N, C-alpha and C positions, 0 to 999 in steps of 0.2 A: 506494500499500500505507501504512493504517497503522500507524502507531509506536509511539502513543500509548499508555500502560498504564492503561484504564481500567477494572482491577478487583483493583485493590491489594488489595482484602481478603482474597480468599482469600488473598494474600500473607503476613502480616501474620507471618509467623515469619521470614520471608528477613530482616526486620533482625536480629535476635540468629545471623545465621548458617545455621541449621538448614533445611534440607532440609522443605518444606513435606508435610503426612502428607497429602493427597489433590494430584497434581502436575496442573498445569496444562494442558488444551488451548492450542493458538496465541491462541485467540477470547478468552481468561480472560481474556488477558493485553493486547488492544488489540491484536494481531497481525491483519491483515485482508489478505493477501496479493491481491491482484488489485484488479479495478474489478466480475466478478461478484460475484452472492447466492449461500451457500450453502444448500445444503435444510434442511430444519425438522431432521435429525439431524449435518447436516455430516458423509453417510459414505457407504459404498458402498453402503448397503442405504436410500439417498434412491433412486435406482432400486427403482420398482415389481417384487416375486419375490424379488428379488435375497436369497442368506441368506449369513450367517458363523458359521461356528463355532471354536474354540480348544478344544486339547486339549494342556496346559502342564505339563510335565516338571521338574521339580527333588525330586534324590531324592538326598540324602549330602553328600559336598564338591565330587562333580564332573558331574554330571548335571543339564544345563541348555539344555535344548532343548523343541521341541515339534513342533508342527502346528496349519495355518488352512488354516480347506476355504473355498470360495466358492463356494456353488449358484447357478444363471443364473436358476434356477425353481425350484419344489420339487416337481412334477412329474417324472416319467418322461424326466429328461432325456436318453437313449441314444432312446429314439423320440418325440425332440420337441426333437431337436439347435438349436443356435442361434448363428445368423452369427456367425462370430468370426475372426480376426487375427493372426499374431504377428510381434514385431518385435524386432528384436535388436541393440543396442547396443554392447556390444562380447560376444565371444562366448567370455569364458570362465568356462564353468557347464557344468552337467550336467543342463541339465533335459529331460523326457520330452515327446513326443507334438507337441511342436510342427511336424515336418513334413506330418506329416497336415491340420493344422488350417493351415498355409500352404497347402497344393496344394489342400483342397478345401475350405476354409472355413466349417469348423463346427466346433463345442465337441461335444462326444456324453457329458461325463460333470462330475464335480465337478473345481474348479481344486484341486488342492491343494499347500499350499507346507511346506519341512522344510527341514531339512539338508541337507547335499550327499552324507554316505554311506549319509542313508536310501531318499534316490530310490527304490531298489529297491523295497524294503517299501512306499513308497507306492506304487506304481504294483500291484503286488500286491492289498493291501485296496482302491483302487478301480475294481480289476478284478470284484473279489472282490464288492466292492457291485453294483456294475453289473448281474452277472450274476443274484444273487436279488433285483434288482427284478420284481416280476409284473407279467409282460408278458413277460421277455427269456429264457424258457427256452431256445431257439433259438436266440441271438447266441451266435458261434463268433470272433468280434472285438471288441476295445473296446479303441478308444484314449483312456487315463489320461493327462489333462496335470497334469506334477506340476512345479514349478519348485523353485528352491533356491537359499541362501548356505551360505556355513561359519563354524560357531559353533564354531570349534576352538578358541579362545583361554580359552575362556570353560567350554566343553562337552567333556566325554571321547566325542568325538564317534566317535573306534577302537572306539567299545563300542556302535555302533548301536543305544543303549537304546529308539528307537524301533520299535515293535512295529505289526505289522496292527489291533489293538486301539485301540491308540491313534489311527490313522487313525482307524478307522471312528468313534470314539466321536467327532473332531469333525465328521467330515462327523454325524452323527446330534444331537451340539451346535448347528448353523448356527440362526439366526436372523432375521428380516426387522427386529427391530429393534436400537439403539443396540449401537456395537463397542468392548471392552475394550481398549484401547491399550495397546502401552508393553512393556514386558516379559513379553509371552504369547503363546502360540502358537509360531509357526514363528520368533518375536522376542525369545526365551525368553532366550537366547545371543547374537544380535547385535551390532557396535558399529556407530559411523556418527562419523568423522572422532575419532576415539578415545574421544568420550563413547559413555554405554551408546545402545546403537541401539534396535529393535521393531520392531510394527508399527502402523500410523497408516492414517488414512483422511478424503478430504475428499469434498467435494461441490459443485456448480453447477450451478442451472438460469438457464435462458435464460428471457428476459422472453416474453410470449405473442408479440408483434412476432416474433420471433426465431424463435418455431416450442414452448417452453417447457416442451424435450425438459430432460432431468436426465442430467448426466454425473457416475457418481464414480471416484473412484482409492483402493485400499488396496496400500500402499508396506509392505515386508520391507526395512527399508534395513539396510544391513551394510557400507557403502562409505565411502571417504575422499575428501580435499581440505581446502578452506578452507571453513570455513560462513560460510555467507553466510545475511543477514536481510534484506529487503529492502534489496538492494545492498551491506549495510554489512560491513563481515568482521572477522564474530565471532569466527573460529577464529583468526585473527591478531592481536586484542584479547586475547584469551583464551590466547593463546599456544603452540597447538594446528594445527599447519597439516601439510601435506606438506612431508617435506625441509631442515622449520626450521633443524634444524642442520647443514645442507651450506649453505641457507644463508647462515645467521647462521657461521657458522666457530665453533662451539661446537661442548662435545661434549652430548649427550643424557641428560638427567639419568636416563631408565628403560633399565631392561636391554636389551639386542636384542631378547629375547622378549616387550615390552610391545605395548601398542595401538599404541602413538607407532612403532615400530620396523614395524611390520607393516602399513604406512599403504600402500604400494604394490598390497595383496590388499582383498578385500572383492567387496561385490556387490549387487546390488537389484533386487526381481522387482517388478513392479508388475502389477496387475490394473486392467482397467480396464472397467467398465459404464454402458451409456445405457439409455435407452431409444427414440432417435430411432432410425428405421426407415434401417438404414446395409445397405450391401453389404460381404462382406467385402473388397472391395478401399479403401474409405472407412475403414474399421474399421484397415488396416493405414496408411493416413496418420495415421487420427487416434492411432496406437498410435508411431507416428514421433515425434507432435509432446510425447510425455510423455518423453521426454529433455530437450528445453530446461524442464519445470519441473524433472529432475533437473539441471540444470546453473544453474537460479535459485538452488541451495540449494546451490553450491558443490561439483560432484561435477567433475571432468575423464574418467570412466571410465578412471582407469589401464587400464596392461595386464593388471595380475592382477585386473579388476573382471568378472565377469558381470552385463552389465548387462539383463535381457528384462523387454518387455512382450506382454502378452495382452490384446487388445482383445473384448470383443462386447457384442451386441445383443440385448434382452429382445423385440424385434419379429421377426414372418416367420422363426417357428420351422419350422423343415425335417422332415417326415415322414419318419420312416426307411423306414418301407412306405408304397410306393402308388401307385396302378394308371395316375396320368395323368403322360405323360411330362414335361410342365412344369407349373411353379409359378408362381401369379401372388401378387404384391404389389407394394409400393407403398414407392418408396427415394429416399431427400433428394438431392436431384441435388447437383452440387459442389459448383456458386459455392455452397450455403445450407451448405458444410463451418464455413465460417471461424469465425461463433461458437463453435461445439465447440473448434477448435480451441485456441479461446483457456481453454476453459473447464476442458479436460483442464491447459493449463500451467496454471493457476491451483490446479486441486484435485491434480495430484504434489506443488505445492512444499509445498503446507500440509499435506497427510499425510505428507508427509517431516519437518516440522516436528513433525506430534503426534506421531511414532513418538519424535522424542527428546527433545519436553518430556514426556509424559506415562512414559514409562521413567525405571523408579528402579535407584539403584546394585545391581547385582548381583556378586556372589567367589563363582567355581565351580572347573574343574579347577586343582591345583599350586597352589590359593590364588592363582590371580588373582581381579582385579578390576577392573573397569571401574566408572567412574562416572558418574554421572545428569550429566545437562546443570546447571550450578549455577545457578539462578533467578533467585536476588540478583545474581549477575554479572552476567548476562544485560541484566536491569534496568536496572543502574547502566549498562553501555557503551552500552546501546542509549537513552537517557535524555540520557547525556551527549553521541550526538552531535545530539539533536531539540533540546540548551541550545545547542548551540554557536553 
């Protein structure tokens, strides 16, 4: 991992201690996790056909939430399902639709991310959107896939402000271009490592000698631990990490309702996409490796954290109706999976960093404020490490 800062001109305001008007992604700081090469956009949309859309809800002083939708392709997903798998790192979460994905090995709807108490609304909206697609007039059962993290520190989550229209708006806004990151969509009210979290994405493209396949990751970060960048304990140097007041034997500066004191809770949703022709079994193997990328960032998947991964391939679509009893397709061999495993670990790690780096300071419910990760201090900490 490269840790030199190659793009310092964009951070000239950091000298004065002010937050840069345009916060950087990891690579704009010269941070290049891993050894593999990202795609053109360095986003999950580097996997051809994948689309992502957001709906951000910021209202008054207490609504800080939203919706993020990921579409495996732009066609009728129910009629042309995609191979998929789900994996649970720690199951303290309220994800919907995962059991059928695990059982049948396909996804038939957009994947929607939102807050914990809006899962039901999101399921209803995804079902309604699917039933309304041309060609689905006789559909009587839909497995909507919805993931969540709890944004209740910044957001009036009990108000359940996400509506069906908001979910539909996120789906309809989905595009295959660059993805907005940080405090947007389902990441509007989330926190990570007691700093502002959010939505982040990254990708890796294998060299042609390894198949040339693309792998993309999208992360909704809302988890805790000891923030680690390039193996270096940045969170410890910043003075924010789990159990600090117990380990140092001092009282916390923050109140009991602060993100520092809530650090055993939180969750992370990870969505993986690839154009490698994978079976649902090998997609689950791929999904398992995502938690290694999460661990690289300093997560230990605490008792109260819901850490869920859903992975899909854009190849070998599965028709809903067919007269054939069998389906043909070419699938990658087990012994060709290792490069994809490494690609996922790197992409998830970088996506998590991007979610933090792009996130802005947010004030929400009851005046709670979660500050953005300080770029100037991050530069100082890692630069001092490099100069030792």
